[in-house]
C-alpha positions as CSV (number, residue, x, y, z in Angstrom):
1,X,-17.0,-0.9,19.2
2,X,-17.2,-4.7,18.8
3,X,-17.8,-7.0,21.8
4,X,-14.1,-7.6,22.4
5,X,-13.6,-3.8,22.8
6,X,-16.3,-3.5,25.5
7,X,-14.9,-6.2,27.8
8,X,-12.8,-5.7,30.9
9,X,-9.6,-7.8,30.9
10,X,-8.9,-9.1,34.5
11,X,-5.5,-10.3,35.7
12,X,-5.7,-11.6,39.2
13,X,-3.6,-14.8,39.0
14,X,-3.8,-16.0,42.6
15,X,-6.7,-16.5,45.0
16,X,-10.4,-15.9,44.4
17,X,-10.1,-12.3,43.3
18,X,-10.7,-12.9,39.6
19,X,-13.9,-14.9,40.2
20,X,-15.2,-12.4,42.7
21,X,-14.5,-9.5,40.3
22,X,-16.5,-11.2,37.6
23,X,-19.4,-11.9,40.0
24,X,-19.5,-8.1,40.9
25,X,-19.2,-6.7,37.3
26,X,-21.3,-9.3,35.5
27,X,-24.7,-8.1,36.8
28,X,-23.8,-4.5,35.8
29,X,-23.5,-5.7,32.2
30,X,-19.7,-5.7,32.2
31,X,-18.2,-8.7,30.3
32,X,-15.0,-9.9,31.9
33,X,-12.2,-12.0,30.4
34,X,-10.1,-13.6,33.1
35,X,-6.4,-14.1,32.2
36,X,-4.3,-16.8,33.9
37,X,-0.9,-15.7,32.6
38,X,1.1,-12.8,31.3
39,X,0.8,-13.9,27.7
40,X,-3.0,-14.1,27.9
41,X,-3.1,-10.5,29.1
42,X,-1.1,-9.1,26.3
43,X,-3.0,-11.2,23.7
44,X,-6.3,-10.0,25.1
45,X,-5.3,-6.4,25.1
46,X,-4.1,-6.6,21.5
47,X,-7.5,-7.9,20.4
48,X,-9.3,-5.0,22.1
49,X,-10.5,-4.1,25.6
50,X,-12.4,-1.4,27.5
51,X,-10.0,-1.6,30.5
52,X,-7.5,-3.7,32.3
53,X,-8.3,-4.5,35.9
54,X,-5.3,-6.0,37.8
55,X,-4.4,-6.7,41.4
56,X,-1.2,-5.0,42.7
57,X,0.3,-8.4,43.6
58,X,0.5,-9.2,39.9
59,X,2.9,-6.3,39.2
60,X,6.2,-8.2,39.2
61,X,9.0,-6.8,37.0
62,X,8.2,-8.9,34.0
63,X,4.5,-8.0,33.9
64,X,5.2,-4.3,34.5
65,X,7.7,-4.4,31.6
66,X,5.3,-6.1,29.2
67,X,2.5,-3.8,30.2
68,X,4.4,-0.6,29.8
69,X,5.8,-1.8,26.5
70,X,2.3,-2.5,25.2
71,X,1.1,1.0,26.4
72,X,4.0,2.7,24.7
73,X,3.1,1.1,21.4
74,X,-0.5,2.3,21.6
75,X,-1.7,4.4,18.6
76,X,-2.2,8.1,19.1
77,X,-6.0,7.8,19.8
78,X,-5.5,5.1,22.5
79,X,-5.0,5.5,26.3
80,X,-6.0,2.2,27.9
81,X,-7.6,2.7,31.3
82,X,-5.9,0.5,34.0
83,X,-7.7,-0.2,37.3
84,X,-5.4,-1.4,40.1
85,X,-6.7,-3.1,43.2
86,X,-4.3,-2.5,46.1
87,X,-4.4,-3.6,49.8
88,X,-2.4,-0.6,51.1
89,X,-3.4,2.1,48.6
90,X,-0.9,4.9,48.4
91,X,1.0,3.5,51.4
92,X,2.1,0.6,49.3
93,X,5.9,0.8,48.6
94,X,5.6,-0.2,44.9
95,X,2.5,1.7,43.9
96,X,4.3,4.9,43.1
97,X,6.5,3.1,40.6
98,X,3.4,1.7,38.9
99,X,1.8,5.2,38.8
100,X,5.0,6.6,37.1
101,X,5.1,3.9,34.4
102,X,1.5,3.0,33.7
103,X,-0.1,6.4,33.0
104,X,-3.9,6.2,32.8
105,X,-4.3,4.4,36.1
106,X,-7.1,4.4,38.7
107,X,-6.2,3.1,42.2
108,X,-8.9,1.2,44.2
109,X,-8.0,0.3,47.8
110,X,-9.3,-3.0,49.1
111,X,-11.6,-3.9,50.6
112,X,-13.5,-2.1,47.8
113,X,-17.2,-1.7,47.8
114,X,-19.1,-3.3,44.9
115,X,-20.6,0.0,43.9
116,X,-17.2,1.6,43.7
117,X,-15.7,-1.2,41.6
118,X,-18.7,-1.1,39.2
119,X,-18.7,2.7,38.8
120,X,-15.0,2.8,38.2
121,X,-15.3,0.0,35.5
122,X,-18.3,1.7,33.9
123,X,-16.5,5.1,33.8
124,X,-13.4,3.4,32.3
125,X,-15.5,1.7,29.6
126,X,-17.3,5.0,28.8
127,X,-13.9,6.8,28.4
128,X,-12.6,4.0,26.3
129,X,-15.6,4.1,24.0
130,X,-14.8,7.8,23.3
131,X,-11.3,6.7,22.4
132,X,-12.6,4.1,20.0
133,X,-14.8,6.8,18.5
134,X,-11.7,8.9,17.9
135,X,-10.1,5.9,16.2
136,X,-13.0,6.0,13.7
137,X,-12.5,9.7,13.2
138,X,-8.8,9.2,12.5
139,X,-9.6,6.4,10.0
140,X,-12.1,8.7,8.2
141,X,-9.6,11.5,8.3
142,X,-6.9,9.3,6.7
143,X,-9.4,8.2,4.0
144,X,-10.2,11.8,3.3
145,X,-6.5,12.7,3.0
146,X,-5.9,9.8,0.6
147,X,-8.8,10.9,-1.5
148,X,-7.8,14.6,-1.3
149,X,-4.3,13.6,-2.4
150,X,-5.6,11.7,-5.3
151,X,-7.9,14.5,-6.4
152,X,-5.2,17.2,-6.1
153,X,-2.7,15.1,-7.9
154,X,-4.9,14.6,-10.9
155,X,-5.0,18.3,-12.0
156,X,-1.4,18.8,-11.0
157,X,-0.2,16.1,-13.5
158,X,-1.3,17.8,-16.7
159,X,-0.2,21.2,-15.5
160,X,3.3,19.8,-14.9
161,X,3.4,18.0,-18.1
162,X,2.2,21.0,-20.1
163,X,5.0,23.1,-18.6
164,X,7.6,20.5,-19.6
165,X,6.2,20.5,-23.2
166,X,6.3,24.3,-23.3
167,X,9.9,24.4,-22.1
168,X,11.0,21.9,-24.7
169,X,9.4,23.8,-27.7
170,X,12.1,25.2,-29.9
171,X,10.2,28.4,-30.6
172,X,9.4,29.3,-27.0
173,X,10.4,32.8,-26.0
174,X,12.5,33.7,-23.0
175,X,9.5,35.2,-21.3
176,X,7.5,32.1,-21.9
177,X,10.3,29.9,-20.4
178,X,10.4,32.2,-17.4
179,X,6.7,31.9,-16.9
180,X,6.8,28.1,-17.2
181,X,9.6,27.9,-14.7
182,X,7.5,29.8,-12.2
183,X,4.5,27.5,-12.8
184,X,6.8,24.4,-12.5
185,X,8.1,25.7,-9.1
186,X,4.6,26.2,-7.8
187,X,3.5,22.7,-9.0
188,X,6.5,21.2,-7.2
189,X,5.6,23.1,-4.1
190,X,2.0,22.0,-4.2
191,X,3.1,18.4,-4.7
192,X,5.3,18.5,-1.7
193,X,2.5,19.8,0.4
194,X,0.2,17.0,-0.7
195,X,3.0,14.4,-0.1
196,X,3.6,15.8,3.4
197,X,-0.1,15.6,4.3
198,X,-0.2,11.9,3.1
199,X,3.0,11.1,5.0
200,X,1.4,12.3,8.2
201,X,-1.5,10.0,7.7
202,X,0.8,7.1,6.9
203,X,3.0,7.6,9.9
204,X,0.1,8.0,12.2
205,X,-1.1,4.5,11.2
206,X,2.4,2.9,11.0
207,X,2.1,2.5,7.2
208,X,5.5,3.9,6.3
209,X,8.3,1.4,5.8
210,X,11.8,2.5,5.0
211,X,13.2,1.2,1.7
212,X,16.9,1.1,2.6
213,X,19.6,1.2,-0.1
214,X,23.2,2.4,-0.6
215,X,23.3,6.1,-1.2
216,X,26.1,8.6,-1.0
217,X,26.0,11.6,1.3
218,X,26.8,13.9,-1.7
219,X,23.7,12.6,-3.5
220,X,21.4,13.3,-0.5
221,X,22.8,16.8,-0.1
222,X,22.5,17.6,-3.8
223,X,18.9,16.4,-4.0
224,X,17.9,18.3,-0.9
225,X,19.4,21.5,-2.2
226,X,17.7,20.9,-5.6
227,X,14.4,20.7,-3.9
228,X,15.0,23.9,-1.9
229,X,16.7,25.9,-4.7
230,X,13.5,27.9,-5.5
231,X,13.2,29.0,-1.9
232,X,16.9,29.8,-1.7
233,X,16.8,31.8,-4.9
234,X,13.6,33.6,-3.9
235,X,15.3,34.8,-0.7
236,X,18.5,35.5,-2.5
237,X,20.2,33.4,0.1
238,X,23.8,32.2,-0.1
239,X,24.4,28.5,0.6
240,X,27.6,27.5,2.4
241,X,27.8,23.7,1.5
242,X,30.3,21.6,3.3
243,X,30.8,18.0,2.1
244,X,32.6,15.3,4.1
245,X,36.1,14.3,3.2
246,X,36.1,11.4,0.8
247,X,33.1,9.4,-0.3
248,X,30.7,8.4,2.4
249,X,27.9,5.9,1.8
250,X,24.8,5.5,3.8
251,X,22.5,2.6,4.3
252,X,19.1,4.3,4.4
253,X,16.0,5.3,2.6
254,X,17.2,7.9,0.1
255,X,13.8,9.5,-0.4
256,X,13.2,10.0,3.3
257,X,16.7,11.2,4.0
258,X,16.4,13.8,1.3
259,X,12.9,14.8,2.5
260,X,14.0,15.2,6.1
261,X,17.0,17.4,5.1
262,X,15.0,19.4,2.5
263,X,12.3,20.1,5.1
264,X,14.9,21.6,7.5
265,X,16.8,23.5,4.8
266,X,13.5,24.9,3.5
267,X,12.6,25.9,7.0
268,X,15.9,27.8,7.3
269,X,15.3,29.6,4.0
270,X,11.8,30.5,5.1
271,X,12.8,32.2,8.4
272,X,16.0,33.9,7.3
273,X,16.1,37.5,6.2
274,X,16.8,38.2,2.5
275,X,20.4,37.7,1.3
276,X,21.4,35.6,4.4
277,X,24.0,32.9,4.4
278,X,22.7,29.4,5.3
279,X,25.2,26.7,6.2
280,X,24.6,23.1,5.3
281,X,27.2,20.4,6.2
282,X,27.6,16.7,6.6
283,X,30.3,14.7,8.3
284,X,30.9,11.1,9.3
285,X,31.3,10.6,13.0
286,X,32.2,6.9,13.5
287,X,29.2,4.9,12.4
288,X,27.0,8.0,12.5
289,X,26.2,10.6,9.8
290,X,25.7,14.1,11.2
291,X,23.9,16.7,9.0
292,X,23.7,20.3,10.2
293,X,21.7,23.2,9.0
294,X,22.5,26.6,10.5
295,X,20.9,30.0,9.7
296,X,21.0,33.5,10.9
297,X,17.3,34.1,11.0
298,X,14.4,34.4,13.5
299,X,15.8,32.0,16.2
300,X,13.8,30.3,18.9
301,X,13.0,30.9,22.5
302,X,13.4,27.9,24.9
303,X,9.7,27.3,25.0
304,X,9.4,27.2,21.2
305,X,12.4,24.8,20.9
306,X,10.6,22.3,23.1
307,X,7.6,22.0,20.7
308,X,9.1,22.8,17.3
309,X,8.9,19.2,16.2
310,X,5.3,18.7,17.2
311,X,2.8,18.1,14.5
312,X,1.3,21.4,13.1
313,X,3.6,23.5,15.2
314,X,3.6,27.0,13.6
315,X,7.0,28.4,14.5
316,X,7.7,31.6,16.5
317,X,4.7,33.7,17.1
318,X,2.8,31.8,14.4
319,X,5.0,33.1,11.6
320,X,4.9,29.8,9.8
321,X,1.3,30.5,9.0
322,X,2.1,33.9,7.8
323,X,4.9,32.7,5.6
324,X,3.0,29.7,4.2
325,X,3.3,26.0,5.2
326,X,1.3,23.5,7.1
327,X,3.6,23.2,10.2
328,X,4.4,19.5,9.5
329,X,7.8,19.6,7.7
330,X,9.9,19.5,10.9
331,X,7.7,16.9,12.5
332,X,8.2,14.6,9.5
333,X,11.9,15.2,9.6
334,X,12.0,14.2,13.2
335,X,9.9,11.1,12.6
336,X,11.8,9.9,9.6
337,X,15.1,10.5,11.4
338,X,13.9,8.5,14.4
339,X,12.8,5.7,12.0
340,X,16.5,5.5,11.0
341,X,17.4,5.2,14.6
342,X,18.6,8.8,14.9
343,X,17.8,12.1,16.5
344,X,17.1,15.7,15.6
345,X,18.1,18.5,17.8
346,X,17.7,22.3,17.5
347,X,19.9,24.9,19.1
348,X,19.3,28.6,19.3
349,X,20.5,31.5,21.4
350,X,17.1,33.0,21.4
351,X,14.8,35.2,19.3
352,X,16.7,36.8,16.3
353,X,19.8,34.7,17.0
354,X,19.3,32.1,14.3
355,X,19.0,28.3,14.7
356,X,21.0,25.2,14.1
357,X,19.3,21.8,13.4
358,X,21.5,18.7,13.8
359,X,20.4,15.3,12.4
360,X,22.4,12.4,13.7
361,X,21.8,8.9,12.3
362,X,23.8,5.6,12.7
363,X,23.7,4.6,9.0
364,X,27.3,5.2,7.7
365,X,29.1,2.4,6.0
366,X,32.6,2.2,4.6
367,X,33.2,3.3,1.0
368,X,32.3,0.4,-1.3
369,X,31.6,-0.3,-4.9
370,X,30.4,-3.8,-5.8
371,X,32.0,-5.7,-8.7
372,X,28.5,-6.1,-10.1
373,X,28.0,-2.3,-10.2
374,X,31.4,-1.8,-11.9
375,X,30.7,-4.5,-14.4
376,X,27.3,-3.0,-15.2
377,X,28.8,0.4,-15.7
378,X,31.3,-1.1,-18.2
379,X,28.6,-2.6,-20.4
380,X,27.9,-0.8,-23.6
381,X,24.5,0.9,-23.9
382,X,21.9,-1.4,-25.6
383,X,20.7,-0.2,-29.0
384,X,17.5,1.6,-28.7
385,X,14.5,0.2,-30.5
386,X,11.4,2.1,-31.5
387,X,8.9,1.9,-28.6
388,X,5.2,2.1,-28.9
389,X,3.4,3.5,-25.8
390,X,-0.2,3.3,-24.9
391,X,-1.5,6.0,-22.5
392,X,-4.7,4.9,-20.5
393,X,-6.2,7.8,-18.6
394,X,-9.7,9.2,-18.3
395,X,-8.3,12.6,-17.5
396,X,-8.3,14.0,-21.1
397,X,-6.0,17.0,-20.4
398,X,-3.5,14.8,-18.6
399,X,-3.5,12.2,-21.4
400,X,-3.2,14.8,-24.1
401,X,-0.2,16.6,-22.5
402,X,1.5,13.2,-21.8
403,X,1.0,12.2,-25.4
404,X,2.4,15.5,-26.7
405,X,5.5,15.2,-24.5
406,X,6.2,11.5,-25.4
407,X,5.8,12.2,-29.1
408,X,8.3,15.1,-28.8
409,X,10.6,12.5,-27.3
410,X,10.3,10.3,-30.4
411,X,7.8,7.7,-29.1
412,X,4.8,6.4,-31.0
413,X,1.8,7.0,-28.8
414,X,-1.9,6.2,-28.7
415,X,-4.5,6.8,-26.0
416,X,-7.5,5.1,-24.4
417,X,-9.8,6.6,-21.8
418,X,-11.2,3.5,-20.1
419,X,-10.5,-0.2,-19.5
420,X,-12.4,-1.7,-22.4
421,X,-10.9,0.8,-24.8
422,X,-7.4,-0.1,-23.5
423,X,-8.0,-3.8,-24.1
424,X,-9.2,-3.2,-27.6
425,X,-6.4,-0.8,-28.4
426,X,-3.7,-3.2,-27.0
427,X,-4.9,-5.9,-29.4
428,X,-4.6,-3.5,-32.3
429,X,-1.4,-1.6,-31.3
430,X,0.8,-4.3,-29.6
431,X,2.4,-1.7,-27.3
432,X,5.8,-2.1,-25.7
433,X,4.7,-0.1,-22.7
434,X,1.4,0.9,-21.1
435,X,1.0,3.9,-18.9
436,X,-2.0,2.9,-16.9
437,X,-4.2,5.1,-14.7
438,X,-5.8,3.1,-11.8
439,X,-9.1,4.9,-11.4
440,X,-10.8,4.2,-14.7
441,X,-14.5,4.8,-15.2
442,X,-15.5,1.2,-16.1
443,X,-12.9,-0.9,-14.2
444,X,-9.8,-0.4,-12.2
445,X,-6.5,-0.2,-14.0
446,X,-5.3,-3.4,-12.2
447,X,-8.1,-5.4,-13.9
448,X,-7.4,-3.8,-17.3
449,X,-3.7,-4.8,-16.9
450,X,-4.6,-8.4,-16.0
451,X,-6.9,-8.7,-19.1
452,X,-4.4,-7.2,-21.4
453,X,-1.7,-9.6,-20.1
454,X,-3.9,-12.5,-21.1
455,X,-3.9,-11.5,-24.7
456,X,-1.7,-13.4,-27.2
457,X,1.8,-11.9,-27.5
458,X,1.3,-9.5,-24.5
459,X,3.7,-11.2,-22.1
460,X,6.5,-8.7,-22.5
461,X,4.6,-5.5,-22.1
462,X,6.0,-3.1,-19.5
463,X,3.3,-1.6,-17.3
464,X,3.8,1.7,-15.5
465,X,1.0,2.6,-13.1
466,X,0.4,6.4,-13.0
467,X,-2.2,7.4,-10.4
468,X,-3.1,9.8,-7.7
469,X,-3.3,7.0,-5.1
470,X,0.0,6.8,-3.2
471,X,-0.9,4.5,-0.3
472,X,0.8,1.2,0.3
473,X,-2.3,-0.9,-0.5
474,X,-2.6,0.6,-4.0
475,X,1.1,-0.2,-4.6
476,X,0.6,-3.8,-3.5
477,X,-2.4,-4.3,-5.8
478,X,-0.4,-2.9,-8.7
479,X,2.4,-5.4,-8.0
480,X,-0.1,-8.2,-7.8
481,X,-1.5,-7.2,-11.2
482,X,1.9,-7.5,-12.8
483,X,2.8,-3.8,-13.0
484,X,6.6,-3.3,-12.9
485,X,6.6,0.4,-12.0
486,X,4.4,2.7,-9.9
487,X,4.4,6.5,-10.3
488,X,2.3,8.9,-8.2
489,X,0.8,11.9,-10.0
490,X,2.0,14.5,-10.8
491,X,4.6,12.2,-12.3
492,X,8.3,12.9,-12.1
493,X,8.9,13.1,-15.8
494,X,12.7,12.4,-15.3
495,X,11.8,9.1,-13.6
496,X,9.2,8.2,-16.3
497,X,11.7,8.9,-19.1
498,X,14.2,6.7,-17.3
499,X,11.8,3.8,-17.1
500,X,10.9,4.2,-20.8
501,X,14.6,4.4,-21.8
502,X,15.2,1.0,-20.2
503,X,12.6,-0.7,-22.5
504,X,14.5,-2.7,-25.1
505,X,11.8,-5.2,-26.0
506,X,11.0,-6.5,-29.5
507,X,10.6,-4.0,-32.2
508,X,6.9,-3.1,-32.6
509,X,5.0,-3.9,-35.8
510,X,5.6,-1.5,-38.6
511,X,2.0,-0.6,-39.2
512,X,0.5,2.8,-38.4
513,X,-0.3,3.8,-34.8
514,X,-4.1,3.7,-34.3
515,X,-5.7,7.1,-34.0
516,X,-6.1,8.5,-30.5
């Protein structure tokens, strides 16, 4: 805790109360900040405080509204202690309203003994110190999750790429293709678990921002079904898919919409008996979009329905644990839906009676297609030019698999395993695109990209960051380093191929590609 976080913020705007409070608390080692106005109080609390000490007379409607708003915005670890000095105590007509809205409140009836005031303030500071300790635990937990995600993604990347290479080999047998499909499904599953863990950390720290765009309801449904297809097939489930009449566009974050729906659809597949029918529908209701997922599975009792969206909730009788999963998918769906201004509800007649999850979000817009989009679609495809690609990654297996895949796609590829090697290779190869890992052994990929950009004739290189780091700060640094694209390992090869297909820069030199 810093000094600001150990002080008591005092709001007693009339009379001598503020000065007397400081005279009592000061000798006990309690630093006080006296606030003259409402704005001063909120500003002081935002900077950090051990407790708020306020006289009851200050609780007019505006102050109560500002205070309750601040308390509602507290992070999960925080529960600010509020000490209230009251002349009438519980007999005061307004004190019960304050109790209802403020939460962590201690009532001190005046005239209050100095020892009582000091002990209450010291107890509040001690409790608040424990909260700040939990903040540090949360910070370390989030750092651990970020590092864990990075470390897990690194081995997943070459596994996924190797499976793609095996699938594309013309001499692969049917049995080999079946095995590679199984491995690919499991890699996708592991990747989703890693992403869910990191999303929890980001949401907890308010680091998730929606990236809204126009997206069709049909696209959201198709992508969600595609993600859940392995689970549906494994359970031999039948999917009853109902699309809205006509084309319906949404203004929302496509990735988060798909993730929310896929988490709920996957949950239905998990808890439904084999060969069940699962119903998935979407319909426009005025300015709202309403997605519904209904199954005929395990169902929920009323008590379970009340906590099903809590973080790490494990389903009826802990079955989620038995069937696999972290108990965070439904929580993420609820949070992402609320970020879109919507709600998620669950309905069930009870155990064994199935469930229906309903997502409602106010993000529907009228059907529209811009002239620019039509004009773009009418343009003839640009003639493809040979593209030289440089892969920079200290993960030897990952770089080898990526090189093999890209060469099978017809690209000219060379590799470097560190920043200095990448700079030297760029001068020799003159690449059109660089696939740059961030965590290189001698320097960060951001720095390597900056140095390569300073080389003569390197202005038009396309940089694609490929890294296990998925947090917002890493993305910001990549953008500042001039990287046009950012992919998180294991890389979605479809997206990578799309980025590379858009490169129509100058034809590379005709000389040989340097050896890997």
